[in-house]
C-alpha positions, 0 to 999 in steps of 0.5 A: 783874616788871621792877624798875629803879633810875632811876639805872641807865638813861638819861633818854630810856628813863626818860622813855619808861616814866614817860610810858607808865605815867602817863596818860592826862595832860591837855594844857596848850596854853600861850600866852606872850609874850616880854619884847617881846610876841612870841607863843609857843605849845606844848603840855605833858602834865606838867599838872593842876589842883591847887586850886579856891580859889584856882584853881591849875593846874601844868605843867612845861616840862622842860629838853631831854634832848639838850642841857639847853636850856630852852624858850621858854615857861619863859623867857617865864613867867619874864620876864612871869609870865603864861600862857594855858592852852588845852585841847585837844580832838580838832578841833585835836589835829594842829595842837597837835602841829605847834606843838610843832615846835621853831621858832626864836625869834621864829617865830609858832606860831599861824601855823605851826599855822594857829590864831587868836590872840584878845587876852585880857581880863587877861593879855598872851599871846593865847588860842587861838580854836579851844580850847573852854576858855581859861584866863588865868593869872598865874604865882605861882611857878616851882620848878626840880626839877633842872639836868640834861636832863629836869628839870622846872620847875613853873610854878604858875599862878592862873586869873584869867579862864576862857573857855568855848565854849557849844557844849561845855555841856549844858542845865544850863550844865555842861561835857559830856564828849562835847561837849568831846571832850578828848584826852590824852597817853600814851607814844610817838605815843599819845593818848586821845580822850574816849569814843572810846579810843586813836589815834595822832598822828605826832610833829612831825619832827625837822627843821621841818614847813613849817607851815600858813602855807605851805599855799596859799590854794586848799587852805585855802579849799576847805572840804574840809579841817578843822584836823586835815587842815591840821596833817597837811599842815603837818607835812611837811618839804618839798613833793614835787618835780615829778618825784615828782608826775609819777611818782605821776601816771603810776603812779596810775589814780585821780588820772589819772581825777580830773585827766581829769574836771577836777573840783577838789573830787574832787581835794581829796576824794582828797587828804583820803582819803589824809590820813585814812590819815596819807599826808600826802605823797601827799596833797600829790602829789594836791593839786599834780598837774596835767594 
């Protein structure tokens, strides 16, 4: 048995132990707006439901360990006292992960993640259209838990509207756990999927992923790629160069055959095969290859 005094190890290592030991954790996909109405979207796995009457959700944006700065979500909740908590299912897990990239203030994570912003009924923040359950909330209280990097800030929210996709309901109008297909967070790159077990999602880059909004329309409109595929394509730092693509084509018989056949659908499907193996840069090389 390893015994640890939290004060004797660094915050990053301690956080790793906590996140790996306490899980799987549900994910609050939190949508906010700043004081000028600009949207922000970010996921948090320090999250749960704590009361039904009144309906209370609590999530915690922690201060960044590396520089002790605070997140836009916290700033926005302090300014507007409103938030929408969207649940995350498997269909949007890659886009959710991409949205956690630390884009500059004012960058719209809905656009970067390729998600659709829906107006809310009661609060100003937008809902995520692709989320199967969206909860409009007012912020009752924010409790800072410390002043150093890694310290959480409990945001206590009261649910004032709930929107549920009928597709996840059973014959009795109850949420079916298999249909909703929720995902949850563990330590490192690990997630858990309802009824399916563990899987990995590559963490967003320390530098910025290009975003789904930078993917050409001919790829998005092909009908071959789902939201998770687009999330993977958007999570690359830069597109491969022409030289890299040329070398790839010369060395890869399969892409040569596809290009010779001049079959765009086959090219898309080959790229998807690479995405299914989490080889996003290779998928881009396929998509951008020319005869």
